[in-house]
Legacy VTK file of the C-alpha trace (Angstrom):
# vtk DataFile Version 3.0
C-alpha trace
ASCII
DATASET POLYDATA
POINTS 295 float
-118.586 10.578 63.015
-117.068 13.483 61.134
-113.614 13.958 62.657
-113.063 17.388 61.141
-112.750 20.000 63.882
-113.297 23.751 63.619
-110.861 25.519 65.906
-113.251 28.344 66.703
-115.797 25.872 68.066
-113.139 24.371 70.327
-112.404 27.850 71.635
-116.098 28.295 72.416
-116.122 25.198 74.620
-112.936 26.174 76.460
-114.202 29.722 76.999
-117.408 28.435 78.594
-115.306 26.363 81.002
-112.601 28.932 81.683
-114.931 31.927 82.048
-117.512 30.072 84.155
-120.490 29.968 81.838
-122.044 30.992 78.528
-122.711 34.622 79.421
-119.117 35.350 80.532
-117.706 33.347 77.598
-119.790 35.312 75.098
-118.583 38.584 76.580
-114.946 37.409 76.571
-115.113 36.291 72.921
-117.245 39.238 71.773
-119.921 36.858 70.525
-123.610 36.458 71.336
-124.740 33.604 73.563
-126.867 32.071 70.769
-123.785 32.066 68.488
-121.770 30.196 71.121
-124.575 27.710 71.753
-124.971 27.075 68.035
-121.238 26.588 67.515
-120.946 24.122 70.389
-124.040 22.228 69.245
-122.581 21.902 65.732
-119.345 20.599 67.240
-121.236 18.023 69.285
-123.205 16.951 66.216
-119.966 16.596 64.276
-118.375 14.464 67.011
-121.511 12.478 67.639
-121.718 13.035 71.413
-122.510 15.801 73.893
-119.619 17.745 75.420
-121.604 19.926 77.857
-124.590 18.972 79.969
-127.857 20.260 78.513
-128.932 22.297 81.549
-126.722 25.190 80.366
-124.581 25.062 83.497
-121.386 24.631 81.532
-120.643 21.283 83.203
-118.814 18.653 81.173
-120.238 15.299 80.197
-117.990 12.219 80.569
-117.213 12.566 76.851
-116.428 16.230 77.418
-113.909 15.256 80.103
-112.118 13.228 77.454
-112.276 16.025 74.879
-111.021 19.013 76.876
-107.298 18.103 77.296
-107.185 17.177 73.615
-108.830 20.452 72.606
-106.271 22.373 74.656
-103.398 20.412 73.118
-104.641 20.961 69.562
-105.204 24.688 70.069
-101.832 25.044 71.794
-100.006 23.457 68.843
-101.991 25.556 66.359
-101.304 28.812 68.190
-97.584 28.051 68.531
-97.301 27.331 64.815
-99.136 30.539 63.927
-96.858 32.533 66.239
-93.714 30.887 64.836
-94.748 31.648 61.267
-95.697 35.196 62.168
-92.287 35.654 63.799
-90.569 34.495 60.600
-92.654 36.765 58.356
-92.082 39.750 60.636
-88.340 39.070 61.083
-88.601 38.184 64.779
-86.972 34.780 64.272
-85.167 32.771 61.605
-81.714 32.322 60.140
-80.195 33.308 56.816
-76.978 31.989 55.256
-75.022 34.382 53.016
-71.781 34.103 51.055
-69.869 37.081 49.653
-66.589 37.907 47.997
-63.937 38.622 50.689
-63.816 42.302 49.724
-67.577 42.657 50.252
-67.373 40.785 53.554
-64.652 43.148 54.753
-65.945 46.446 53.375
-69.723 46.272 53.817
-70.923 43.290 55.824
-69.830 44.491 59.307
-72.096 47.538 58.904
-74.886 45.433 57.402
-74.785 42.881 60.210
-74.612 45.494 62.959
-77.680 47.251 61.533
-79.480 43.971 60.948
-78.882 42.490 64.398
-79.825 45.702 66.192
-83.102 45.974 64.313
-83.955 42.249 64.379
-82.457 40.749 67.558
-84.291 37.454 67.083
-82.680 36.669 63.722
-79.427 34.840 63.064
-77.003 35.266 60.157
-74.325 32.901 58.895
-71.731 34.790 56.812
-69.286 32.960 54.540
-66.782 34.362 52.063
-64.920 32.980 49.115
-63.895 33.599 45.496
-66.537 34.159 42.841
-66.659 30.521 41.742
-67.233 29.360 45.316
-69.947 31.976 45.827
-71.803 30.808 42.710
-71.506 27.136 43.682
-72.774 27.705 47.234
-75.805 29.569 45.910
-76.460 26.966 43.207
-76.367 24.052 45.678
-78.595 25.829 48.200
-75.959 26.005 50.957
-76.783 29.717 51.197
-79.828 31.740 50.210
-77.895 34.300 48.212
-74.398 35.492 47.390
-72.736 38.813 46.665
-69.931 38.651 44.132
-69.061 38.779 40.456
-70.472 36.062 38.232
-67.731 35.008 35.861
-69.467 32.366 33.822
-71.835 29.393 33.925
-74.860 31.255 35.232
-77.177 28.304 34.618
-79.866 28.247 37.273
-78.754 31.575 38.768
-80.033 35.152 38.719
-77.563 38.041 38.837
-78.615 41.568 39.785
-75.788 44.159 39.602
-75.450 46.490 42.584
-72.059 48.187 42.076
-69.004 48.469 39.833
-65.469 48.199 41.150
-62.590 49.648 39.095
-59.320 47.729 38.731
-56.019 49.370 39.623
-52.368 48.478 40.155
-51.138 47.610 43.648
-47.465 47.818 44.524
-45.099 48.542 47.405
-44.311 52.192 48.092
-40.718 51.581 46.936
-41.785 50.149 43.561
-41.049 52.297 40.468
-44.775 52.670 39.792
-45.591 53.919 43.290
-45.155 57.652 42.636
-47.796 57.785 39.905
-51.254 59.205 40.677
-52.748 57.178 37.841
-51.481 54.791 35.198
-52.243 53.623 31.698
-52.046 49.963 30.846
-48.979 50.379 28.629
-47.121 51.880 31.620
-47.121 48.365 33.124
-45.356 46.693 30.215
-41.969 45.375 31.285
-42.849 45.327 35.011
-43.088 42.041 36.922
-46.768 41.215 37.355
-48.372 38.884 39.892
-51.551 37.335 38.525
-54.350 36.442 40.936
-57.950 35.246 40.902
-59.264 38.595 39.668
-56.802 38.786 36.777
-59.400 37.215 34.503
-60.962 40.697 34.438
-58.148 41.696 32.089
-58.970 39.048 29.513
-60.532 40.507 26.359
-59.149 43.975 27.241
-56.087 45.900 26.038
-54.341 44.613 29.192
-54.502 40.984 28.023
-50.858 41.182 26.875
-49.792 41.657 30.510
-51.284 38.280 31.427
-49.284 36.436 28.797
-46.071 38.081 30.036
-46.683 37.284 33.702
-44.816 34.292 35.146
-46.220 34.473 38.694
-49.661 33.392 39.863
-50.669 33.622 43.553
-54.189 32.845 44.733
-54.103 33.867 48.400
-54.057 37.531 49.407
-51.634 36.978 52.306
-49.065 35.529 49.920
-49.696 38.272 47.346
-49.034 40.954 49.956
-45.858 39.175 51.092
-44.566 39.185 47.508
-45.544 42.831 46.991
-43.662 43.763 50.174
-40.415 42.815 48.412
-40.923 45.795 46.098
-40.092 43.769 43.005
-43.555 43.178 41.540
-47.057 44.604 41.232
-50.489 43.076 40.893
-53.883 44.274 39.717
-56.891 44.287 42.016
-60.368 45.773 42.109
-60.427 48.777 44.439
-62.561 47.034 47.057
-60.181 44.084 47.165
-57.300 46.370 48.184
-56.815 46.471 51.933
-56.430 50.101 52.963
-54.736 49.004 56.154
-51.706 47.832 54.178
-49.851 51.110 54.766
-46.730 50.111 52.818
-48.752 49.396 49.663
-50.317 51.760 47.171
-53.400 51.408 44.999
-53.039 53.331 41.728
-56.024 53.780 39.386
-55.541 52.593 35.800
-57.280 54.349 32.910
-57.506 54.194 29.147
-59.561 52.095 29.354
-60.988 51.669 32.836
-61.590 47.995 33.630
-64.232 47.181 36.224
-65.713 44.143 37.859
-69.464 44.108 38.389
-70.653 43.006 41.818
-74.195 41.746 42.175
-76.720 39.755 44.158
-76.687 36.092 43.102
-79.762 33.967 43.767
-81.199 30.697 42.518
-83.556 31.208 39.633
-87.187 30.689 40.574
-86.520 30.462 44.337
-88.166 33.021 46.627
-85.923 34.480 49.317
-86.939 34.299 52.963
-88.043 37.516 54.689
-84.753 37.487 56.631
-82.691 37.252 53.431
-84.675 40.080 51.850
-83.931 42.200 54.918
-80.171 41.535 54.692
-80.182 42.501 51.008
-82.085 45.707 51.759
-79.548 46.593 54.469
-76.679 45.865 52.051
-78.160 48.147 49.394
-78.604 50.902 51.952
-74.993 50.541 53.128
-73.602 50.641 49.579
-75.705 53.694 48.722
-74.495 55.503 51.844
-70.873 54.548 51.041
-71.172 55.869 47.477
-72.733 59.100 48.718
-69.922 59.543 51.230
LINES 1 296
295 0 1 2 3 4 5 6 7 8 9 10 11 12 13 14 15 16 17 18 19 20 21 22 23 24 25 26 27 28 29 30 31 32 33 34 35 36 37 38 39 40 41 42 43 44 45 46 47 48 49 50 51 52 53 54 55 56 57 58 59 60 61 62 63 64 65 66 67 68 69 70 71 72 73 74 75 76 77 78 79 80 81 82 83 84 85 86 87 88 89 90 91 92 93 94 95 96 97 98 99 100 101 102 103 104 105 106 107 108 109 110 111 112 113 114 115 116 117 118 119 120 121 122 123 124 125 126 127 128 129 130 131 132 133 134 135 136 137 138 139 140 141 142 143 144 145 146 147 148 149 150 151 152 153 154 155 156 157 158 159 160 161 162 163 164 165 166 167 168 169 170 171 172 173 174 175 176 177 178 179 180 181 182 183 184 185 186 187 188 189 190 191 192 193 194 195 196 197 198 199 200 201 202 203 204 205 206 207 208 209 210 211 212 213 214 215 216 217 218 219 220 221 222 223 224 225 226 227 228 229 230 231 232 233 234 235 236 237 238 239 240 241 242 243 244 245 246 247 248 249 250 251 252 253 254 255 256 257 258 259 260 261 262 263 264 265 266 267 268 269 270 271 272 273 274 275 276 277 278 279 280 281 282 283 284 285 286 287 288 289 290 291 292 293 294
Protein backbone atom coordinates (compact mmCIF):
# COMPACT_ATOMS: atom_id res chain seq x y z
CA UNK A 1 0.00 0.00 0.00
CA UNK A 2 1.30 3.41 -0.98
CA UNK A 3 0.89 5.56 2.13
CA UNK A 4 1.40 8.85 0.32
CA UNK A 5 -1.75 10.97 0.52
CA UNK A 6 -2.81 13.82 -1.75
CA UNK A 7 -4.62 16.43 0.30
CA UNK A 8 -6.95 17.41 -2.53
CA UNK A 9 -8.24 13.84 -2.77
CA UNK A 10 -8.98 13.85 0.96
CA UNK A 11 -10.97 17.04 0.47
CA UNK A 12 -12.98 15.33 -2.26
CA UNK A 13 -14.04 12.55 0.10
CA UNK A 14 -14.97 14.94 2.91
CA UNK A 15 -16.92 17.16 0.51
CA UNK A 16 -18.99 14.21 -0.69
CA UNK A 17 -19.87 13.42 2.93
CA UNK A 18 -20.39 16.98 4.13
CA UNK A 19 -22.36 18.18 1.09
CA UNK A 20 -24.52 15.04 0.85
CA UNK A 21 -23.35 13.52 -2.40
CA UNK A 22 -21.17 13.81 -5.50
CA UNK A 23 -23.28 16.40 -7.32
CA UNK A 24 -23.35 18.87 -4.40
CA UNK A 25 -19.66 18.22 -3.63
CA UNK A 26 -18.67 18.93 -7.23
CA UNK A 27 -20.60 22.19 -7.18
CA UNK A 28 -19.08 23.20 -3.82
CA UNK A 29 -15.52 22.49 -4.99
CA UNK A 30 -16.04 23.88 -8.50
CA UNK A 31 -15.06 20.54 -10.01
CA UNK A 32 -16.84 18.12 -12.33
CA UNK A 33 -18.35 14.94 -10.93
CA UNK A 34 -16.05 12.74 -13.07
CA UNK A 35 -13.02 14.61 -11.65
CA UNK A 36 -14.19 13.93 -8.10
CA UNK A 37 -14.90 10.27 -8.85
CA UNK A 38 -11.49 9.84 -10.45
CA UNK A 39 -9.69 11.52 -7.55
CA UNK A 40 -11.44 9.37 -4.95
CA UNK A 41 -10.83 6.20 -6.96
CA UNK A 42 -7.11 7.03 -7.19
CA UNK A 43 -7.05 7.58 -3.43
CA UNK A 44 -8.71 4.23 -2.82
CA UNK A 45 -6.26 2.52 -5.17
CA UNK A 46 -3.38 4.16 -3.32
CA UNK A 47 -4.69 3.01 0.07
CA UNK A 48 -5.66 -0.41 -1.17
CA UNK A 49 -9.29 -0.37 0.03
CA UNK A 50 -12.60 1.29 -0.80
CA UNK A 51 -13.63 4.36 1.19
CA UNK A 52 -17.11 4.88 -0.31
CA UNK A 53 -19.67 2.28 -1.28
CA UNK A 54 -19.79 1.69 -5.03
CA UNK A 55 -23.47 2.55 -5.51
CA UNK A 56 -22.57 6.27 -5.65
CA UNK A 57 -24.67 7.06 -2.59
CA UNK A 58 -21.76 8.61 -0.75
CA UNK A 59 -22.02 6.09 2.09
CA UNK A 60 -18.82 5.06 3.86
CA UNK A 61 -17.39 1.57 3.90
CA UNK A 62 -16.09 0.20 7.23
CA UNK A 63 -12.60 1.23 6.07
CA UNK A 64 -13.96 4.67 5.23
CA UNK A 65 -15.28 5.00 8.78
CA UNK A 66 -11.72 4.51 9.98
CA UNK A 67 -10.30 6.98 7.45
CA UNK A 68 -12.59 9.98 7.89
CA UNK A 69 -11.51 11.22 11.38
CA UNK A 70 -7.89 10.82 10.32
CA UNK A 71 -8.48 12.74 7.09
CA UNK A 72 -10.09 15.57 9.06
CA UNK A 73 -7.21 15.63 11.54
CA UNK A 74 -4.57 15.71 8.80
CA UNK A 75 -6.32 18.47 6.85
CA UNK A 76 -6.91 20.46 10.04
CA UNK A 77 -3.19 20.38 10.93
CA UNK A 78 -2.22 21.26 7.35
CA UNK A 79 -4.63 24.19 7.16
CA UNK A 80 -3.52 25.56 10.54
CA UNK A 81 0.13 25.43 9.50
CA UNK A 82 -0.62 27.18 6.21
CA UNK A 83 -2.57 29.89 8.04
CA UNK A 84 0.18 30.35 10.64
CA UNK A 85 2.83 30.72 7.95
CA UNK A 86 0.66 33.09 5.96
CA UNK A 87 0.14 35.19 9.09
CA UNK A 88 3.91 35.43 9.59
CA UNK A 89 4.58 36.38 5.96
CA UNK A 90 1.82 38.99 5.99
CA UNK A 91 2.81 40.42 9.40
CA UNK A 92 -0.33 39.23 11.19
CA UNK A 93 1.67 37.32 13.82
CA UNK A 94 5.24 36.86 15.01
CA UNK A 95 7.79 38.50 17.26
CA UNK A 96 10.97 40.43 16.56
CA UNK A 97 13.79 41.22 18.99
CA UNK A 98 15.71 44.47 18.44
CA UNK A 99 18.59 46.17 20.24
CA UNK A 100 19.56 49.82 19.74
CA UNK A 101 21.85 52.44 21.19
CA UNK A 102 20.06 54.25 24.07
CA UNK A 103 19.86 57.47 22.04
CA UNK A 104 18.08 55.67 19.19
CA UNK A 105 15.74 53.94 21.63
CA UNK A 106 14.82 57.29 23.16
CA UNK A 107 14.66 59.45 20.03
CA UNK A 108 13.11 57.21 17.37
CA UNK A 109 11.82 53.90 18.69
CA UNK A 110 8.67 55.20 20.47
CA UNK A 111 7.40 56.53 17.13
CA UNK A 112 8.49 53.38 15.30
CA UNK A 113 6.76 51.07 17.77
CA UNK A 114 3.56 53.11 17.87
CA UNK A 115 3.34 53.02 14.06
CA UNK A 116 4.28 49.36 13.94
CA UNK A 117 1.81 48.16 16.57
CA UNK A 118 -1.06 50.17 15.11
CA UNK A 119 -0.50 48.76 11.64
CA UNK A 120 0.29 45.19 12.74
CA UNK A 121 -1.64 44.49 15.96
CA UNK A 122 -0.81 40.78 15.86
CA UNK A 123 2.96 41.29 16.03
CA UNK A 124 5.13 41.59 19.12
CA UNK A 125 8.39 43.52 19.56
CA UNK A 126 11.09 43.12 22.19
CA UNK A 127 13.22 46.28 22.43
CA UNK A 128 16.59 46.29 24.20
CA UNK A 129 19.19 49.03 24.43
CA UNK A 130 22.85 49.15 25.25
CA UNK A 131 26.24 50.53 24.21
CA UNK A 132 27.63 49.78 20.76
CA UNK A 133 29.67 46.77 21.88
CA UNK A 134 26.62 45.19 23.51
CA UNK A 135 24.51 45.85 20.41
CA UNK A 136 27.07 44.12 18.18
CA UNK A 137 27.39 41.14 20.53
CA UNK A 138 23.63 40.62 20.80
CA UNK A 139 23.29 40.63 17.02
CA UNK A 140 26.30 38.34 16.56
CA UNK A 141 24.98 35.75 19.04
CA UNK A 142 21.47 35.80 17.57
CA UNK A 143 19.77 37.15 20.72
CA UNK A 144 18.18 39.78 18.46
CA UNK A 145 17.50 39.88 14.74
CA UNK A 146 19.14 43.24 14.19
CA UNK A 147 20.63 46.21 16.00
CA UNK A 148 20.82 49.95 15.43
CA UNK A 149 24.04 51.56 16.60
CA UNK A 150 27.58 52.46 15.64
CA UNK A 151 29.95 49.61 14.85
CA UNK A 152 33.27 50.43 16.45
CA UNK A 153 35.34 47.45 15.45
CA UNK A 154 35.39 43.67 15.04
CA UNK A 155 32.69 43.46 12.39
CA UNK A 156 33.39 39.79 11.70
CA UNK A 157 30.17 38.05 10.78
CA UNK A 158 28.18 41.30 10.74
CA UNK A 159 26.74 43.59 8.07
CA UNK A 160 26.56 47.34 8.69
CA UNK A 161 24.31 49.62 6.65
CA UNK A 162 24.60 53.34 7.56
CA UNK A 163 21.32 55.22 8.02
CA UNK A 164 22.35 58.52 9.64
CA UNK A 165 25.26 60.62 10.92
CA UNK A 166 25.28 62.21 14.35
CA UNK A 167 27.61 65.16 15.03
CA UNK A 168 29.55 65.38 18.30
CA UNK A 169 29.30 68.47 20.48
CA UNK A 170 30.25 69.68 23.95
CA UNK A 171 27.76 69.33 26.80
CA UNK A 172 28.08 71.43 29.93
CA UNK A 173 26.02 73.08 32.66
CA UNK A 174 24.56 76.50 31.87
CA UNK A 175 26.93 78.05 34.45
CA UNK A 176 30.05 76.56 32.84
CA UNK A 177 32.43 79.01 31.08
CA UNK A 178 31.74 77.35 27.73
CA UNK A 179 27.96 77.65 28.02
CA UNK A 180 27.56 81.05 26.35
CA UNK A 181 29.14 79.95 23.07
CA UNK A 182 26.92 79.18 20.06
CA UNK A 183 29.60 76.92 18.62
CA UNK A 184 33.10 75.85 19.58
CA UNK A 185 36.36 74.75 18.03
CA UNK A 186 38.28 71.88 19.52
CA UNK A 187 41.13 74.09 20.75
CA UNK A 188 38.58 76.10 22.78
CA UNK A 189 38.28 73.05 25.05
CA UNK A 190 41.96 72.86 25.95
CA UNK A 191 42.47 73.52 29.65
CA UNK A 192 38.85 72.68 30.58
CA UNK A 193 38.04 69.65 32.74
CA UNK A 194 36.73 66.92 30.46
CA UNK A 195 34.64 63.88 31.38
CA UNK A 196 35.32 60.97 29.05
CA UNK A 197 32.53 58.50 28.33
CA UNK A 198 31.77 55.54 26.08
CA UNK A 199 31.46 57.72 22.98
CA UNK A 200 34.79 59.47 23.56
CA UNK A 201 36.48 56.93 21.30
CA UNK A 202 35.00 58.99 18.45
CA UNK A 203 37.70 61.55 19.16
CA UNK A 204 40.55 59.12 18.64
CA UNK A 205 42.46 59.75 15.40
CA UNK A 206 41.06 63.32 15.24
CA UNK A 207 42.54 66.70 16.21
CA UNK A 208 40.64 66.31 19.51
CA UNK A 209 42.73 63.30 20.57
CA UNK A 210 44.87 65.55 22.81
CA UNK A 211 41.79 66.22 24.98
CA UNK A 212 41.51 62.51 25.78
CA UNK A 213 45.06 62.29 27.06
CA UNK A 214 44.47 65.31 29.31
CA UNK A 215 41.22 64.00 30.78
CA UNK A 216 41.41 62.40 34.24
CA UNK A 217 37.72 61.48 34.59
CA UNK A 218 35.90 58.61 32.92
CA UNK A 219 32.19 57.93 33.61
CA UNK A 220 30.24 55.26 31.75
CA UNK A 221 26.67 55.85 32.92
CA UNK A 222 24.68 58.85 31.68
CA UNK A 223 23.01 59.46 35.06
CA UNK A 224 26.40 59.86 36.70
CA UNK A 225 27.69 62.02 33.84
CA UNK A 226 24.75 64.39 34.22
CA UNK A 227 25.28 64.55 38.00
CA UNK A 228 28.91 65.57 37.46
CA UNK A 229 27.97 68.12 34.79
CA UNK A 230 25.42 69.65 37.18
CA UNK A 231 28.33 70.78 39.38
CA UNK A 232 29.35 73.18 36.61
CA UNK A 233 33.00 72.21 36.87
CA UNK A 234 33.40 69.95 33.83
CA UNK A 235 32.13 69.26 30.32
CA UNK A 236 31.81 66.14 28.23
CA UNK A 237 31.43 65.38 24.54
CA UNK A 238 28.40 63.56 23.18
CA UNK A 239 26.76 62.89 19.84
CA UNK A 240 23.75 65.17 19.40
CA UNK A 241 21.24 62.33 19.68
CA UNK A 242 22.78 61.16 22.93
CA UNK A 243 22.10 64.55 24.54
CA UNK A 244 18.85 64.58 26.48
CA UNK A 245 16.95 67.73 25.54
CA UNK A 246 14.95 67.47 28.73
CA UNK A 247 18.04 68.31 30.77
CA UNK A 248 17.12 72.01 30.94
CA UNK A 249 20.17 73.04 32.99
CA UNK A 250 22.58 71.61 30.40
CA UNK A 251 23.61 72.94 27.02
CA UNK A 252 24.69 71.15 23.87
CA UNK A 253 27.17 73.22 21.85
CA UNK A 254 28.19 72.17 18.32
CA UNK A 255 31.93 71.75 17.71
CA UNK A 256 33.45 72.51 14.31
CA UNK A 257 36.81 72.57 12.59
CA UNK A 258 36.60 69.68 12.06
CA UNK A 259 33.14 68.25 12.65
CA UNK A 260 33.33 64.80 14.23
CA UNK A 261 30.41 62.46 13.67
CA UNK A 262 29.37 58.98 14.63
CA UNK A 263 27.72 56.85 11.97
CA UNK A 264 24.58 55.00 13.03
CA UNK A 265 23.51 51.98 11.02
CA UNK A 266 21.52 48.77 10.83
CA UNK A 267 23.58 45.83 12.11
CA UNK A 268 22.65 42.32 10.99
CA UNK A 269 24.29 38.92 10.86
CA UNK A 270 25.98 38.30 7.56
CA UNK A 271 24.14 35.81 5.39
CA UNK A 272 21.03 35.66 7.62
CA UNK A 273 17.68 36.70 6.14
CA UNK A 274 15.54 38.92 8.36
CA UNK A 275 11.99 37.90 9.22
CA UNK A 276 9.12 39.83 7.61
CA UNK A 277 8.43 41.44 11.01
CA UNK A 278 12.04 42.64 11.34
CA UNK A 279 11.98 44.05 7.81
CA UNK A 280 8.82 45.96 8.72
CA UNK A 281 10.42 47.48 11.85
CA UNK A 282 13.44 48.59 9.81
CA UNK A 283 11.20 50.16 7.17
CA UNK A 284 9.30 52.06 9.89
CA UNK A 285 12.61 53.22 11.41
CA UNK A 286 13.84 54.54 8.07
CA UNK A 287 10.57 56.38 7.54
CA UNK A 288 10.77 57.95 11.01
CA UNK A 289 14.38 59.09 10.52
CA UNK A 290 13.56 60.56 7.11
CA UNK A 291 10.60 62.46 8.55
CA UNK A 292 12.76 63.71 11.45
CA UNK A 293 15.47 64.95 9.08
CA UNK A 294 12.89 66.69 6.90
CA UNK A 295 11.39 68.38 9.95
